[in-house]
C-alpha positions, 0 to 999 in steps of 0.5 A: 301600762306605769313608751323612743324613750332610752333603754333605762325608761323600762325600769319603770315597768311593773307586770303582773308576775309576782305570784310566780313563786307562791304555791296556789294553796297559800292564799295570795291575797291575804299573803301579799296583803301581809308582806307587800301593798296591794297592787290595786291599791298602788295602781289607784294611788299612781292613777293621775287625774287629767285635771290634776296632770294639767294644773301640775304641768301649768305650775311647772311651766310658771316655774320654768319661766321664772327660772329662765328669767332670772337666768336670763338676768344673771347671764346678762349681768356684769361677767365679774360677778361672784362665782355664787351667781354661776353656781345659781345658774347651773342650779336653776338650769338642773331644776328647769331639766327636771322640770321639763322631763317630769312634764314629759311623763305628765304628758305621757300619762295623759296621752296614754290614758286618752288613746289607749284603746286606739293604741292597742287597736294598732299593736294587734293589727296584723296586715299591712292593708289594715296598717295603712288605712289605720294610719291614714285615719288615726296618723295624727295620734299614732305618729307622735313620739309617745305612741312610739314609746307606749309600742316599745314598753307594750313589746317589752311587756308582751315578751316578759309575759311569754306572748313572743308572737304578739311581741313580734307583731307589736315590734313590727307595728312600732318599726313602721312608726320609726321608720315613718319618722326617719323617712319624714326627717330624711325628706324633711316632710310631716310624718303624716305625709309619708304615709302612702310613700312608706307603704308604696316603698315597702313593697319593693323587695330591696326595701321590704328586705330591709325593713324586716332586717330592722325589725329582727334587730329591734326584736333582738334587743327586746328579747335581751332586755326581757331577760335582764328586766327579769333578773332585776325583777327577781333581785328586788323581790329577793331584797324587798323588805317594805311591808304593810302595817296591819295594825293600822287597818281595822280588825274587822277588815283583816279577818279571812273566812273563818273569822279569825285575824291572820296577824294573829294567827300568824304570830301564834304559828311555831317558828318553823311553820312561820318560816315555811309561809314567808318561803312561800314554798310547798315543799318547805310547808310540807317539811314543817308540817312532817315534823309536828305531831299530826293533831298540832299540824292539823290544828294550826292548818285550820287556823290559817284556813280560817285567817285567810292565810291558807286556802284548803282548795 
């Protein structure tokens, strides 16, 4: 899972739906390899090793401490000093904020990498008895802010993947954590000490009704945000211009199942056929083929299959 974060942070969600508009016979792997960076490659590049996370956070903390000392020195100096010093302070405070935000993200990446299996188990629990027992055992992890953030983002991902019932269940479990945090704050107690009181309280009809109403409000927000996010992703896909430079990949690694180079084959296609492949639309491709002589259409499609641009199966 690239979870209480504000809704703007949901913009970093990336789902495996790039292929929705691509006909199954237009070889997806080869096509997206030509037009976009491989999802697997991006995930590998974004995967942060635990050791590197700690090293980066340590460097950031040293810089934060250094900036804090400099700010303290400037602020304790003569108040009649130049405005340049004040500008320096503002700049250093901005840098500290940026470093702290980056460390929060690194912390989150480390947290989810370490506890993802446990978090997924909690997301899938259905009965209140099972949830109570699981929280009593693993509350130290689940009652951390990063766990709440993970569940929130899981809800959005489930909804965008069309898994409405799964989203509703995770939303309910997410709101349990949120309500416990609020109850602990009102009672001025550690969240781990309100697990039993929360479940006892929610058994009362009045409190159960209020809890379920809160869950529904949260579900409605997830549904609304998923629609907005889908529109944003569609707009990004339409305007995306980033392409892979296949010329940097050895030719032998580019060859399709029939031994042909997809770059050479694509560039040899008639313009109307190139446009049809670029549209990734079957109807457009059929129209382009119908406008050609049957022998030419067969020749080009055979070469597309041999290069991996077309899957005839």
